[in-house]
Residue frames relative to the residue before (quaternion, step in Angstrom):
aa qw qx qy qz dx dy dz
M 1.0000 0.0000 0.0000 0.0000 0.00 0.00 0.00
D 0.3813 -0.7204 0.5380 0.2150 3.57 -0.95 0.91
L 0.2123 -0.8127 0.5338 0.0976 3.58 -0.48 1.17
S 0.5635 0.6284 -0.3763 0.3820 3.58 1.26 -0.12
G 0.4354 -0.6838 0.4678 0.3521 3.59 1.21 -0.47
R 0.5423 0.6697 -0.3754 0.3412 3.59 1.26 0.03
T 0.8034 0.2370 -0.1012 0.5368 3.57 1.14 -0.48
W 0.1180 0.7429 -0.6571 0.0479 3.53 -1.18 0.73
G 0.8743 0.0777 -0.0852 0.4716 3.56 -0.79 1.06
A 0.6043 0.5878 -0.3541 0.4049 3.63 1.19 -0.28
T 0.4486 -0.6707 0.5291 0.2628 3.53 -1.16 0.71
D 0.6616 -0.4727 0.3724 0.4473 3.59 -1.25 0.19
A 0.6387 0.5241 -0.3287 0.4576 3.60 0.98 -0.84
E 0.6700 0.4900 -0.3084 0.4648 3.62 0.90 -0.81
R 0.6439 0.5057 -0.3296 0.4702 3.59 1.01 -0.71
G 0.7311 0.4363 -0.2382 0.4673 3.60 1.02 -0.73
A 0.5275 0.6594 -0.3952 0.3616 3.60 1.27 -0.25
S 0.4627 -0.6472 0.5298 0.2936 3.52 -1.30 0.36
Y 0.1019 -0.7865 0.6085 0.0284 3.60 -1.04 0.86
P 0.6607 -0.5297 0.3441 0.4056 3.58 -1.14 0.50
C 0.6348 0.5503 -0.3434 0.4199 3.64 1.04 -0.66
D 0.5354 0.6523 -0.4049 0.3520 3.62 1.14 -0.52
R 0.6984 0.4793 -0.2865 0.4476 3.61 0.91 -0.81
L 0.6283 0.5771 -0.3271 0.4065 3.60 1.22 -0.28
V 0.7142 0.3337 -0.2289 0.5712 3.60 1.23 -0.36
T 0.1819 -0.8142 0.5472 0.0668 3.56 -0.40 1.27
G 0.7234 0.4073 -0.3133 0.4611 3.54 -1.23 0.36
R 0.7678 -0.3009 0.2552 0.5049 3.53 -1.24 -0.47
R 0.1049 0.7871 -0.6018 0.0851 3.56 -0.96 0.88
E 0.2292 -0.7215 0.6294 0.1754 3.50 -1.35 0.26
G 0.3015 -0.7620 0.5453 0.1765 3.55 -1.19 0.46
W 0.1659 -0.7316 0.6536 0.1001 3.50 -1.14 0.78
T 0.0418 -0.8303 0.5545 -0.0359 3.57 -0.56 1.14
R 0.0255 -0.7815 0.6221 -0.0398 3.58 -0.84 1.09
A 0.0502 0.8201 -0.5665 0.0627 3.60 -0.96 0.79
V 0.0139 -0.7790 0.6266 -0.0152 3.53 -1.28 0.56
D 0.4113 -0.6593 0.5690 0.2691 3.55 -1.21 0.66
V 0.0976 -0.7856 0.6104 0.0262 3.55 -1.07 0.83
V 0.2931 -0.7524 0.5687 0.1569 3.56 -0.81 1.07
A 0.5197 0.5451 -0.4570 0.4732 3.50 0.44 1.39
P 0.5701 -0.5895 0.4332 0.3739 3.60 -1.09 0.60
P 0.6425 -0.5430 0.3713 0.3931 3.62 -1.13 0.58
G 0.6491 0.5388 -0.3354 0.4194 3.62 0.95 -0.78
V 0.6402 0.5041 -0.3153 0.4865 3.58 1.06 -0.75
L 0.6681 0.4920 -0.3058 0.4670 3.59 0.87 -0.92
F 0.6587 0.4980 -0.3273 0.4593 3.61 0.90 -0.83
R 0.5958 0.5573 -0.3672 0.4468 3.62 1.01 -0.66
W 0.6529 0.4883 -0.3096 0.4893 3.60 1.03 -0.77
L 0.6178 0.5424 -0.3471 0.4513 3.61 1.00 -0.77
R 0.6138 0.5533 -0.3604 0.4326 3.60 0.97 -0.75
Q 0.6348 0.5484 -0.3453 0.4208 3.60 1.08 -0.57
L 0.4850 0.6356 -0.4509 0.3968 3.59 1.26 -0.02
T 0.5546 0.5798 -0.4045 0.4389 3.61 1.25 -0.07
V 0.7651 0.3333 -0.1950 0.5153 3.61 1.22 -0.24
A 0.8067 0.0709 -0.0185 0.5864 3.62 1.18 -0.40
P 0.5095 -0.7020 0.4162 0.2726 3.61 -1.09 0.63
Y 0.2206 -0.8094 0.5143 0.1782 3.63 1.15 -0.54
S 0.5279 0.5807 -0.4371 0.4393 3.60 1.03 0.73
Y 0.7446 -0.2460 0.2449 0.5701 3.56 -0.79 -1.00
D 0.2965 -0.8279 0.4472 0.1636 3.55 0.09 1.33
R 0.6018 0.5590 -0.3776 0.4276 3.62 1.04 -0.58
I 0.7070 0.4164 -0.2504 0.5139 3.57 1.09 -0.66
D 0.7864 0.3854 -0.1703 0.4517 3.58 0.70 -1.17
F 0.8015 0.2827 -0.1070 0.5159 3.61 1.05 -0.65
R 0.4914 -0.7059 0.3908 0.3278 3.56 1.24 0.54
G 0.7530 -0.4295 0.2026 0.4555 3.53 1.00 0.95
R 0.5476 0.5749 -0.4220 0.4377 3.57 1.22 -0.21
R 0.4203 -0.7029 0.5096 0.2637 3.59 -1.14 0.52
S 0.4750 -0.6360 0.5291 0.2999 3.54 -0.98 0.89
P 0.5600 -0.6260 0.4087 0.3570 3.64 -0.89 0.89
R 0.2771 -0.7648 0.5669 0.1300 3.53 -1.06 0.89
V 0.6694 0.3715 -0.3075 0.5650 3.57 1.27 0.39
L 0.5591 -0.5808 0.4652 0.3657 3.54 -1.24 0.45
L 0.3613 -0.7492 0.5177 0.2005 3.58 -0.73 1.04
P 0.3832 -0.7659 0.4674 0.2194 3.59 -0.62 1.09
D 0.7522 0.3845 -0.2108 0.4919 3.62 1.10 -0.56
L 0.2381 0.7914 -0.5239 0.2063 3.55 1.13 0.61
P 0.4323 -0.7052 0.4751 0.3002 3.65 -0.72 0.92
D 0.5972 -0.5382 0.4474 0.3918 3.55 -1.25 0.47
L 0.5549 -0.5827 0.4698 0.3630 3.55 -1.20 0.56
A 0.0286 0.7919 -0.6084 0.0443 3.55 -1.13 0.72
V 0.5442 -0.5789 0.4890 0.3601 3.54 -1.13 0.68
G 0.7615 0.3320 -0.2772 0.4827 3.55 -0.95 0.98
Q 0.5340 0.6224 -0.3929 0.4161 3.55 1.29 -0.36
R 0.5061 -0.6559 0.4710 0.3029 3.58 -1.11 0.71
L 0.0245 -0.7361 0.6764 -0.0029 3.55 -1.10 0.88
L 0.7834 -0.1645 0.0444 0.5977 3.55 -0.11 1.36
V 0.7765 -0.2652 0.1974 0.5364 3.66 -0.52 -1.09
F 0.5997 0.5737 -0.3384 0.4435 3.60 1.33 0.03
D 0.3458 -0.6672 0.6018 0.2702 3.55 -1.31 0.27
I 0.4625 -0.6884 0.4788 0.2882 3.59 -0.79 0.99
T 0.1725 -0.7848 0.5919 0.0635 3.57 -0.91 1.04
G 0.7986 -0.1013 0.0831 0.5874 3.57 1.21 -0.44
F 0.0143 0.7814 -0.6237 0.0127 3.53 -1.29 0.39
T 0.1402 -0.7167 0.6716 0.1254 3.50 -1.32 0.41
P 0.4587 -0.7048 0.4558 0.2915 3.62 -0.49 1.14
G 0.8280 0.1961 -0.1864 0.4911 3.51 -0.90 1.04
A 0.7554 0.4002 -0.2019 0.4780 3.60 1.21 -0.26
H 0.8073 -0.1920 0.1399 0.5402 3.64 0.76 -0.89
I 0.1131 -0.7066 0.6881 0.1203 3.49 -1.41 0.38
T 0.0632 -0.8122 0.5793 -0.0276 3.58 -0.75 1.13
G 0.0042 0.8093 -0.5862 0.0375 3.54 -0.99 0.88
L 0.3108 -0.7259 0.5947 0.1507 3.50 -1.40 0.47
L 0.5024 -0.6296 0.4993 0.3193 3.58 -1.04 0.83
P 0.4714 -0.6796 0.4785 0.2948 3.62 -0.81 0.95
A 0.7026 -0.5220 0.3021 0.3777 3.57 -1.21 0.69
P 0.6679 0.4967 -0.3467 0.4324 3.68 0.79 -0.81
L 0.6792 0.4588 -0.2906 0.4936 3.61 1.01 -0.76
A 0.6311 0.5318 -0.3326 0.4564 3.58 1.06 -0.71
A 0.6111 0.5496 -0.3470 0.4517 3.58 1.12 -0.65
R 0.6906 0.4687 -0.2507 0.4905 3.56 1.11 -0.74
H 0.8296 0.2609 -0.0898 0.4854 3.57 0.83 -1.03
G 0.5529 -0.5672 0.4146 0.4480 3.59 1.25 -0.27
P 0.6311 -0.5490 0.3803 0.3945 3.54 -1.20 0.45
M 0.0723 0.7950 -0.5926 0.1073 3.55 -0.97 0.89
A 0.0013 0.7674 -0.6409 0.0164 3.55 -1.12 0.81
V 0.1678 -0.7830 0.5934 0.0813 3.56 -1.26 0.46
S 0.0832 -0.7442 0.6584 0.0762 3.54 -1.28 0.62
Y 0.1695 -0.7187 0.6682 0.0907 3.53 -0.94 1.03
T 0.0080 -0.8243 0.5651 -0.0339 3.60 -0.50 1.13
V 0.1498 -0.7586 0.6316 0.0573 3.53 -1.19 0.78
R 0.0722 0.7758 -0.6258 0.0366 3.55 -1.00 0.81
P 0.5589 -0.5949 0.4483 0.3643 3.55 -1.15 0.60
Q 0.0398 0.7675 -0.6392 0.0269 3.52 -1.14 0.68
G 0.8083 -0.0852 0.0143 0.5824 3.56 -0.35 1.23
T 0.7643 -0.2736 0.2434 0.5308 3.56 -0.77 -1.09
G 0.7086 0.4171 -0.2505 0.5110 3.58 1.29 0.07
S 0.5508 -0.5984 0.4814 0.3269 3.52 -1.12 -0.75
R 0.2438 -0.7053 0.6367 0.1942 3.50 -1.38 0.25
L 0.1496 -0.7747 0.6115 0.0600 3.55 -0.81 1.05
V 0.0214 0.7911 -0.6081 0.0630 3.54 -0.64 1.17
V 0.0890 -0.7874 0.6093 0.0292 3.55 -0.85 0.99
K 0.0892 -0.7802 0.6187 0.0223 3.54 -0.88 0.99
V 0.1230 -0.7384 0.6596 0.0675 3.53 -1.03 0.93
A 0.1590 -0.7488 0.6381 0.0825 3.57 -0.89 1.02
A 0.0209 -0.8094 0.5849 -0.0478 3.57 -0.65 1.17
G 0.5022 -0.6425 0.4868 0.3132 3.54 -0.91 0.90
S 0.2211 -0.8280 0.5083 0.0842 3.57 -0.86 0.92
G 0.4515 0.6846 -0.4648 0.3338 3.60 1.18 0.26
G 0.5435 0.6470 -0.4470 0.2936 3.53 -1.34 -0.02
G 0.6226 -0.5701 0.4143 0.3402 3.49 -1.35 0.23
A 0.7938 -0.3266 0.2327 0.4573 3.52 -1.36 -0.20
G 0.6386 0.5379 -0.3264 0.4429 3.59 1.00 -0.79
R 0.6669 0.4881 -0.2902 0.4825 3.57 0.96 -0.90
R 0.6445 0.5130 -0.3300 0.4610 3.61 0.96 -0.76
L 0.6448 0.5091 -0.3206 0.4716 3.60 0.96 -0.82
R 0.6481 0.5245 -0.3118 0.4557 3.56 0.95 -0.90
R 0.6552 0.5091 -0.3036 0.4683 3.57 0.98 -0.94
R 0.6431 0.5216 -0.3320 0.4517 3.62 0.97 -0.78
L 0.6525 0.4938 -0.3041 0.4877 3.56 1.03 -0.82
M 0.6300 0.5231 -0.3293 0.4702 3.59 1.07 -0.71
A 0.6326 0.5318 -0.3396 0.4490 3.59 0.98 -0.79
W 0.6732 0.4799 -0.2995 0.4762 3.58 0.95 -0.83
G 0.6496 0.5049 -0.3205 0.4695 3.59 0.97 -0.78
D 0.6365 0.5179 -0.3132 0.4782 3.55 1.03 -0.82
L 0.6305 0.5374 -0.3361 0.4480 3.59 0.98 -0.82
V 0.6614 0.5011 -0.3114 0.4632 3.62 0.85 -0.90
M 0.7168 0.4516 -0.2607 0.4630 3.58 0.79 -1.02
M 0.7049 0.4626 -0.2869 0.4547 3.60 0.85 -0.92
R 0.5763 0.5649 -0.3887 0.4447 3.61 1.04 -0.59
K 0.6561 0.4929 -0.2980 0.4876 3.59 0.94 -0.90
Q 0.6467 0.5314 -0.3129 0.4488 3.57 0.95 -0.89
L 0.7018 0.4744 -0.2793 0.4521 3.56 0.79 -0.97
L 0.6542 0.5004 -0.3100 0.4748 3.56 1.02 -0.76
T 0.6287 0.5140 -0.3330 0.4792 3.59 1.08 -0.67
L 0.6681 0.4910 -0.3054 0.4683 3.61 0.89 -0.89
K 0.5955 0.5603 -0.3357 0.4677 3.57 1.12 -0.76
E 0.6818 0.4997 -0.2821 0.4538 3.57 0.82 -1.05
L 0.6906 0.4740 -0.2851 0.4660 3.59 0.89 -0.95
A 0.6547 0.5044 -0.3186 0.4641 3.63 0.92 -0.80
E 0.6661 0.4948 -0.3060 0.4667 3.57 0.96 -0.85
A 0.6387 0.5085 -0.3324 0.4723 3.60 1.02 -0.69
T 0.6336 0.5285 -0.3212 0.4648 3.57 1.03 -0.81
A 0.6816 0.4930 -0.2830 0.4607 3.56 0.92 -0.95
A 0.6928 0.4753 -0.2706 0.4701 3.59 1.07 -0.71
A 0.5406 0.6396 -0.4050 0.3670 3.60 1.17 -0.40
P 0.5155 -0.6329 0.4674 0.3394 3.59 -1.04 0.73
G 0.6821 0.4663 -0.3571 0.4357 3.53 -1.16 0.59
P 0.6915 -0.4848 0.3280 0.4235 3.54 -1.31 0.09
S 0.5190 -0.5998 0.5035 0.3426 3.56 -1.19 0.58
P 0.5773 -0.5958 0.4171 0.3711 3.57 -1.09 0.57
A 0.5032 -0.6379 0.4892 0.3171 3.53 -1.07 0.76
P 0.4682 -0.7085 0.4439 0.2859 3.58 -0.88 0.87
G 0.4413 -0.6940 0.4712 0.3188 3.65 1.09 -0.35
P 0.7259 -0.4753 0.2780 0.4121 3.61 -1.26 0.23
T 0.7793 0.2537 -0.1795 0.5442 3.64 1.02 -0.52
G 0.7691 -0.3680 0.1813 0.4901 3.52 0.86 0.91
């Protein structure tokens, strides 16, 4: 068991892999890697990831002010775009069906330190593998290190719930009778 709060569900290879978010945090950094298997095609899972632009899919009472994250795929979801909000990050890049990457905006980075995230999807057997990497600046004194450790644990709790919720929703979508939803022009 990882007592640092940096890892949940990720393999050693996934923890050691390079992700698009890694290039966004310069200098000393640490990585937090979370992963889950999903019994749904990558296109279906990625369509659910796109909904992170409108809802957190975690503990809604905490993250979404008590509103419930949508439990259906939204038909009028805007196309992904650089600069668009993804949770607390601004999207810096994406590859439809493969990843969405974002950077913490400057005001939040000034308070919490530099941070970036990549939500990645890859085919695995008849389903998918969802791996999320957070790159967090690791410089600073003892106070900053303690704060980052607490943030890693808080992120672990919230993101674990988020990934399990997205897994459940993507699997239900994939298992539903009828055609899978079209991914749209940006995934």
